[in-house]
C-alpha positions as a Markdown table, in Angstrom:
| # | Residue | x | y | z |
|---|---|---|---|---|
| 1 | Val | 84.2 | 25.5 | -184.3 |
| 2 | Glu | 81.9 | 25.7 | -187.2 |
| 3 | Asp | 82.4 | 29.4 | -188.0 |
| 4 | Ala | 86.2 | 29.3 | -187.9 |
| 5 | Gly | 86.0 | 26.2 | -190.4 |
| 6 | Arg | 84.3 | 28.7 | -193.2 |
| 7 | Val | 86.8 | 31.3 | -192.5 |
| 8 | Gly | 89.8 | 28.7 | -193.2 |
| 9 | Gln | 90.8 | 28.1 | -189.8 |
| 10 | Ala | 92.0 | 24.7 | -188.8 |
| 11 | Val | 90.3 | 23.7 | -186.5 |
| 12 | Gln | 89.9 | 19.5 | -185.1 |
| 13 | Leu | 86.6 | 19.0 | -182.3 |
| 14 | Thr | 86.9 | 16.4 | -179.8 |
| 15 | Glu | 83.7 | 15.3 | -177.5 |
| 16 | Glu | 83.5 | 13.2 | -174.3 |
| 17 | Gly | 80.5 | 13.7 | -172.6 |
| 18 | Asp | 77.2 | 14.2 | -172.7 |
| 19 | Ala | 76.5 | 18.1 | -173.3 |
| 20 | Ser | 72.7 | 17.9 | -172.4 |
| 21 | Thr | 74.2 | 17.8 | -168.4 |
| 22 | Leu | 75.1 | 22.0 | -168.5 |
| 23 | Ser | 73.3 | 24.4 | -167.1 |
| 24 | Pro | 72.4 | 27.2 | -170.0 |
| 25 | Val | 75.3 | 29.2 | -167.5 |
| 26 | Thr | 77.9 | 26.8 | -167.9 |
| 27 | Arg | 76.7 | 26.4 | -171.9 |
| 28 | Arg | 77.4 | 30.0 | -172.7 |
| 29 | Thr | 80.9 | 30.4 | -170.6 |
| 30 | Ala | 82.0 | 27.3 | -172.3 |
| 31 | Tyr | 80.6 | 29.1 | -176.1 |
| 32 | Arg | 82.7 | 32.0 | -174.9 |
| 33 | Val | 85.5 | 30.4 | -174.5 |
| 34 | Val | 86.3 | 27.9 | -177.4 |
| 35 | Gln | 85.5 | 31.5 | -179.2 |
| 36 | Glu | 87.9 | 33.8 | -177.6 |
| 37 | Ala | 90.7 | 31.1 | -178.1 |
| 38 | Leu | 89.8 | 30.3 | -181.7 |
| 39 | Thr | 89.4 | 34.2 | -182.1 |
| 40 | Asn | 93.3 | 34.7 | -180.1 |
| 41 | Ala | 94.4 | 31.8 | -182.2 |
| 42 | Arg | 93.5 | 33.1 | -186.0 |
| 43 | Arg | 94.8 | 36.8 | -184.9 |
| 44 | His | 98.2 | 35.3 | -184.3 |
| 45 | Ala | 98.9 | 32.0 | -185.6 |
| 46 | Trp | 97.1 | 32.1 | -187.9 |
| 47 | Ser | 98.2 | 28.8 | -190.4 |
| 48 | Ala | 97.8 | 27.1 | -187.3 |
| 49 | Thr | 95.9 | 24.0 | -186.9 |
| 50 | Val | 94.5 | 24.5 | -183.7 |
| 51 | Arg | 92.6 | 21.3 | -181.5 |
| 52 | Val | 89.3 | 21.6 | -179.4 |
| 53 | Glu | 89.0 | 19.0 | -176.8 |
| 54 | Val | 85.9 | 18.9 | -174.6 |
| 55 | Ser | 85.2 | 16.1 | -172.0 |
| 56 | Tyr | 81.5 | 16.3 | -169.8 |
| 57 | Asp | 81.2 | 15.0 | -166.3 |
| 58 | Pro | 78.7 | 14.9 | -164.0 |
| 59 | His | 80.9 | 18.3 | -162.0 |
| 60 | Arg | 83.4 | 19.3 | -164.1 |
| 61 | Thr | 83.4 | 20.0 | -167.9 |
| 62 | Arg | 86.9 | 20.8 | -169.2 |
| 63 | Ile | 87.9 | 22.5 | -172.4 |
| 64 | Val | 91.7 | 22.3 | -173.9 |
| 65 | Val | 92.1 | 24.3 | -176.6 |
| 66 | His | 96.0 | 24.4 | -178.2 |
| 67 | Asn | 97.2 | 25.4 | -181.3 |
| 68 | Asp | 101.0 | 24.4 | -182.9 |
| 69 | Ala | 103.3 | 26.7 | -184.1 |
| 70 | Pro | 102.4 | 29.1 | -186.7 |
| 71 | Ala | 104.3 | 27.4 | -190.0 |
| 72 | Ser | 105.1 | 31.9 | -190.6 |
| 73 | Arg | 105.4 | 34.2 | -187.9 |
| 74 | Ser | 103.1 | 37.2 | -189.7 |
| 75 | Arg | 102.2 | 39.6 | -188.0 |
| 76 | Pro | 98.6 | 39.4 | -186.2 |
| 77 | Leu | 95.7 | 39.8 | -188.9 |
| 78 | Thr | 94.0 | 42.4 | -186.0 |
| 79 | Asp | 95.4 | 44.6 | -182.8 |
| 80 | Gly | 92.1 | 42.8 | -180.3 |
| 81 | Gly | 90.9 | 45.7 | -178.7 |
| 82 | Gly | 89.0 | 43.6 | -176.8 |
| 83 | Thr | 89.4 | 42.6 | -172.9 |
| 84 | Gly | 90.2 | 38.8 | -174.3 |
| 85 | Leu | 91.8 | 36.6 | -171.6 |
| 86 | Ala | 91.5 | 38.4 | -168.8 |
| 87 | Gly | 88.3 | 38.9 | -169.1 |
| 88 | Leu | 87.6 | 35.3 | -169.7 |
| 89 | Gly | 89.5 | 34.7 | -166.8 |
| 90 | Glu | 87.1 | 37.1 | -164.6 |
| 91 | Arg | 83.7 | 36.0 | -166.4 |
| 92 | Ile | 85.2 | 32.0 | -165.9 |
| 93 | Glu | 85.7 | 32.8 | -162.3 |
| 94 | Leu | 82.3 | 34.3 | -161.5 |
| 95 | Ile | 80.7 | 30.8 | -162.7 |
| 96 | Gly | 83.7 | 29.1 | -159.6 |
| 97 | Gly | 85.8 | 27.7 | -162.5 |
| 98 | Ser | 89.5 | 28.1 | -164.0 |
| 99 | Leu | 91.6 | 29.2 | -166.9 |
| 100 | Arg | 95.4 | 28.5 | -167.0 |
| 101 | Ala | 96.8 | 30.0 | -170.8 |
| 102 | Gly | 99.9 | 30.6 | -171.8 |
| 103 | Pro | 102.6 | 29.0 | -174.5 |
| 104 | Asp | 103.4 | 25.7 | -174.3 |
| 105 | Gly | 106.8 | 25.8 | -175.0 |
| 106 | Ala | 107.1 | 24.6 | -178.6 |
| 107 | Gly | 106.1 | 27.9 | -180.3 |
| 108 | Gly | 102.4 | 27.0 | -179.9 |
| 109 | Phe | 99.8 | 28.0 | -176.8 |
| 110 | Arg | 97.8 | 26.2 | -174.9 |
| 111 | Leu | 94.3 | 27.7 | -172.8 |
| 112 | Glu | 92.1 | 25.1 | -170.5 |
| 113 | Ala | 89.0 | 25.7 | -168.8 |
| 114 | Gly | 87.5 | 24.1 | -165.6 |
| 115 | Leu | 84.4 | 25.0 | -165.5 |
| 116 | Pro | 81.5 | 23.5 | -163.2 |
| 117 | Thr | 79.3 | 21.7 | -165.2 |
| 118 | Arg | 75.6 | 22.8 | -163.4 |
| 119 | Val | 75.6 | 26.5 | -162.3 |
| 120 | Ala | 72.7 | 28.0 | -161.3 |
| 121 | Arg | 71.5 | 31.3 | -162.4 |
């Protein structure tokens, strides 16, 4: 989130609960979820505000990243080339989590991931 803000992306972060309960595997996966979502928003909706909401509980960590419709419909900043959401979905599935992502019906995009709070190595 800090890196996105440094390059001029408008990002709001809300956290609820205790992040210290995350296992290293879950912490790394959560980082990748937010990183991929912010990268996609930067590519496809640069002018949109992005909200990142993370809630931690003893059993499940929920991450929601939602961007509004972009103010302009300019072409994406880059073409990408990585595995994107498909690769992210596989990573999340490997640790027993879930991923839903798609248009929000109002011109924006919403990604929601549910991760187990504790994952053995």
